[in-house]
N, C-alpha and C positions, 0 to 999 in steps of 0.2 A: 708468356709475358703477362705481367700484372695488368689488371683492368684499370680503367680511368679512376674509379673511386679509390682503389688501393694506392695508386700513384699519388693522388691528391693527399691522402692521409700521410703518406711518407714525406711529401714535400712540406706539408704544414707543420710537421714535427721540428723542422729547422727554424730556430728563432731568429730569422734574418731581419732584425730590427735596424733601421737606418736612422731613426730620429733620436734626439737626445744623446748624441754621441755615437749611437749605433753599436753593433756587435760585429767586430771585424771578422772574427773566425766564422761566425754563423753566416755572414754574408758571402764569404768565400765558399763555404759548404753548399749554400743554396745555388750559387752560380755554377759550381762544379756539378751539382745534381742535374742541372739543365744541360750542361755541356756533355755529360756522359750519355744522356738519352739520345742526343743528336748523333753522337759518335756510334752508339750501339745500333742505330738504324742505318748505318752506312754513310753518314754524312761527315762533314768536317766542322769542327767548332773549337774555339779557343776562348780563354778568359783574357779580357782586355782591361787595363787600368790606364786612365789618362790623368796626368798631373796629380797622381797620388789619390785619385778618387776610388770609390767602391768598385769592385769587379763587375763587369758586365760580360754577357756571353754574346759572341758574334759567331754565327755558324750558318751552314747551308745544307739542304737536302736537294739533290738534283733529280729532276724528272728524266726518265729514259726517252721521253717523247722529244723529237727534234723541234727546235724553235719554240719551245714551250715558254709562255709568259713567266715572269719572275715576280713573286709576291714577297714583300717585306713584312714579316710577322713581328709585331712589337708587343712586348709586355714587360712587367717588372717583377723581380723576385724579392724586393725589399718590402717590409711591412712597417706599420706604425707601432710604437711602443704600446704594450697592452694596457697601460694605465693602472689604476688601483686593482690589485689582484683580488681583493675581497668583494669586488663587484662582479666577478665572473662566477657563473654557476659551475663551471668546470675549468681546469687549468688551460690557459690560452694556447699552449703549444702541445697539448695532449688532445688531439681532435676527438670529439664525441658526437655520435649520431643520435638525435632526439627528434621525434615527430617529423620525420622527413627532411631534416636539416642537418648539416654538418657544422659544428661549432668549433671555431678556432680563430686566432688572429691571422688575417690574410685569407680566410676562406672565400670572401667575396672580392677583396681588394688586395692583390689582383691574382692570387694563385689559382683560385677556383675558376675565375673568369678566363684567365689566359690559358691554363693548362690544356683544355680541349684542342686548341690550335696546335700545340706541340704534340700532344698524344696522337691526334689523328694524322698529322703529317708523317710522324715516325711510323705509324701503323701502315699507312698507304705506301711509304717508301720500302718497308720490309717486304711488302707483297708485290713490289714493282708496279704499283697502281697510282703513283703520285702523278697527277696530270700537269702540275706546274712546278717550277723551281721555287723552293721556299727558303728565303734568307731570314735568319733570326737575329733580332736585336732585343735582348732581354737584360734590362738594366737593373742596377742596384741603388739608384738615387732618386727614384721618382717621388718618394715622400719627402725629399729634401731639396728639390729643385731641378733634377735632371741635367745638371751641368755637363757631365761627361757624355751622356747620350746626345745632347744637343750638339756638342762639338763633333761627335762621331758622324752624325747625319750631315753636318755642314761639310765635313772633309771627305766623306765617303764618295768613291768614284765607281762603285759597283752598280749593277743593273737593278732597277725597280720599276716595273710597269704599274704597280699600285702597292699600297700598304693596307694591312688589315690590323686593327687594334680592337681587342676584346678587353675594354677597361671602362665600360659604361653601364647604363642601366636600361631596363625595360620601362615602358610607360606604366604598366601594371602587370600582374602575373600572367596575363594572356596576350599582351600586346608588345611585341618586340619593336625596337627602334634603331634607326641609324642617325647619328648626329652629323649634320652637315657643317657645323661650326662649333667653335669653342671660344669663350671669351678670354681675353688676356687679363693680366693682373699687374697692378702697381701696388706693391706692399710698402707702406710708408710709416716710418717712426718719426714723431715730432717731439722735440724737447724745448721748453720755454724756461728761461732763467731770468728772474727780475731782481735779484739781490744776492748778497753773500750768504744770508741765512733767513730762516723764518722769523717773523717779527710779531710782537704783541698787537692784536687788532685794536685794543683799547687805546694804546699809546700812539700807534702809527696808522691805523685804519683810516682810509679816506685821503691820506697824504702820500702813500707810497704805492707803487705798482703791485698788483696782485697777479701772480702767475696764472691762477685759475681763471681770472677774468680775461687776461690776454689770450689764453688758449681758447676760451669760449668764443671770443670774438673772431679768432682765426677760423674756427670750425664753422661758425655761421656763414662765412664767405663761401664755403665749398659744399655745404649740405644742400640737398634738393629742395626746390620750392614746394608750394602747396599743391602743385600739379604732379609732383613726383619726379619732375625733370631736373637735371643738373644744368648749370650754366653752359652756354654754347661753347665756351672755351674747352670744356671737358668732353663735349660731344662731337668735336670736330672729326670728320672723316668717316662717320658711320655709314656702312653699306646696308641699304635696305633689303629686307628678305624678299625672295621671289614669290610670285603668285602661287607656285606649286607648294612652297613651304607654308604660306598662310593657309592654303586649302587644307594641308595636312593637319595644321594646328586645330582646325575646327572639329576634328575627329577625336581630339584628346579630352581628358576629363576637364570639366569647367575649372577655371582658375580659383573660383570661390571655394570649390570642394578641395582642391589641392592645398590651399592655405589652411583650411579648416582641419584637414587630416593631420597636419603637423602641429596643430595648436597655435598657429599664428593669427595675426589680425591684420587686415589690409591697411596700408599706410595712408591711403586716401580713397576717395569715392570711385576712382576708375582703376585702381590697382588690380582687383580681381579680374575685371573684364580684359585688361591688358597684360595679364600675367605672363603669357608666353612671349609677347613682344618685349616686355621689360626684362625678363630673365635670359633671353636669348639674343636679342638684337638691339639692346639699349645699354648705355653706360650706367653703372650704378656705383655709389660710394657709400660705404658703411664705416662708422666709427666702431672699431672692434673692442676698444678699451680706453679708459681714461684713468690716470693715476695722479692724484694730487692731494696734498694736505692730510689732515686728520681731524676727528671730531672734537676740536677744542678751539679756543679763541686765538687763532693765529692768522697772519697774512702769509700764505705760502709763497716761497721763493722759487720753487721748481714745479713744473707741471708737464706731464708726458701724455701722449696719446698715440694710438696705432690706428691707421686707416687702411682699408683695402678698397681699391678702385677696380671694378671689373670692366674691362674694355670691350666694346662691341666689335664684331668683325668689320674690317676696313680701317680701324684706327691704328695709329702708331704709338706704342708704349712710350717711346722716347719723347715724342712731341707732346703727348698729353702730360707726361711727367713734368716737362718744363712749365706748362700752363698751371698745373696744380701747385708747384712750388712757388711760382710767382704770386698766385692768389693767396696762398698762406702767408707769405712774407709781406705782401702789400697791406695786410690787415694787422701788421705788428706795429705797435707804437714805438717811437724813438726811445732808446734806452733798454729795450728788452732784447735779450740774446736768444736767438733761435737756431737750432740745428735740425736739419731734415735729412733723413737717410732713406733711400729707396732701393728696392729690387724690382726688376721689370721682366715681364713675359708678354710677348705679342699675342693677339688673337689669331685665329685661323678660320678659313672659310673654304669649303669645297662645293663643287657644282653637283647638286642632286641629280642632274641629268647626265652626268658622265657615265659611260658604259660600265666602269668598275662598280659604281654605287648602284646602278640599276640592276646589274647582274647579281650583286650581293643581296639586294632587297628581295629579288625573286627567289634566291637560294634560301634565305632565312624564312620567307613565307612558306616554301615547301617543307622546311624543317619543322616549323611551328604550327602550320595550318592556319595562320592568321596574317592579315595584311600588316606590312611594316609601316610604322609612322616615321616620317622624317621630322626630326626635332633639332633644336639648337641647344648645345650644352652650356648651361650657365656658369659652370666651373671652368677651370683652366688645366690643360695638359700641355706643358711647355714644348714637348717634342712636336706637337701638331703644327706649330708655326714654322718650325724648321722643315717639316715635310711639305707644307704648303709653299714655302719659299723655293724649294727645289722643284716644284711643279709635280709632285707625286700625289695623285689622287688617293685619298685615304678613306677607308671604310671604318668608321668608329662605331662600334656596337658593343654589346655585352648583355649579360642576363642577370645582373644584380637588381635588387629591389630595395625600397626604402626600409623594409623590415629587416634587412640583413645587418643593420647596425654597424657598417664599416666605420672605422676610426673610433668606435665606442666599445665598451665592454660587451661581451657575449656576441661578438661578430659571428655571423653564420652565412651559409649559402644553401639554398634549396637543392636537394638532390635532383629535382626535376629541372632546375636551371642548369645543373651540370650536364644532365642528359641532353637538354636542348642545345647547349653549347657544343656538345660532341656532334649532334646531327647537323647543326648549322655549319660547323667547321668543314665537315665532309662535303656538304652541298656547296659551300663557297669555293673551296679548292676546285671542285669539279666544274662549277660554273665559270670560274675565272680562266679556265683553259681556253675559252673562246675569246678572251680579251685581246683586242688589237695591240700589237707590240708598240711600245713608245720609242724603241731604238731603231 
């Protein structure tokens, strides 16, 4: 059988892009690639499409051990569009190894991160050494919202004593992490219209509504104050982190260093000190873009903005969305026309003291030789909220690094991260064999 690296190179050659319209044939090839490996290891797997969505793989490898726990292994086979090809040092779907890294689109997100879970389970199953039942959900829409996978989790009636997700990052190249939470997301598009057309600012300026001014006033109502905090309406429901989580954060790199490493600047005097609090357990709002007018003497009649609100664990996306839209509309003067469109994803929170997370942390420590940090993911993985809603404890980990440039040109994955993922997957499956059954 081919080794893990050879399998990854083969997997990465499939251009399974889901963004920008996607590549339907490549997505089906990637899904079938995963399905075939489960089947070749003696398992059962099928390609599933819901409501015309991209194909996902649903499969299972059964342990020969009686009453073995069942682990739901989640990953995704879809990838981002490669972007400008002239910015790649090598073609994005022709994997190349350079200086201890494998370069290709999807190398880190999520093919290289996820594949060790699949490879090790298949290898252990073929040797009749698989100590747990492993159910697989490998979707093809993670980069475009996970609609099908979220519905599948909601409707699934199969067993799952816990879930394991390798789609996250290490703190640094030596420190593995388990994320106990992920923030939710309200992605919001706003359009303001104040007239039938743009007007001459010399003739009408000061007498007619300016769409740019109206939009600016609306944004002022929702942006954070001088202390970096949003209004209480947008912070409703926040669940405070546990003492164990706060203790773990003290072992992480200083917030000042993290901001400096990426070339950022603290937004206020306490931002660096409160970095992990703000990015893991607080609500944040960012204006992602504003489009209005042009550099000549006009009064613009249309202005548009896009906002992203990251929701803290404990919050309800639907409830905060209502508050956000009310705040925006309440700052709109009479006569201005406003449209607001939103897409929502709830946050997720898991107990770091749950046996599944403790067993996984010990397993990853054995695999890496380093203590595992418990962190909170500042980003959003939509399926996590569905897993949390079903009460399935979830181990969210992974071995990507900032240097891997996922979603950017020249995405890569360390070969050492790939090897670490393989060791960790084996240790996790072995450790979870002692997990108390939830059924």
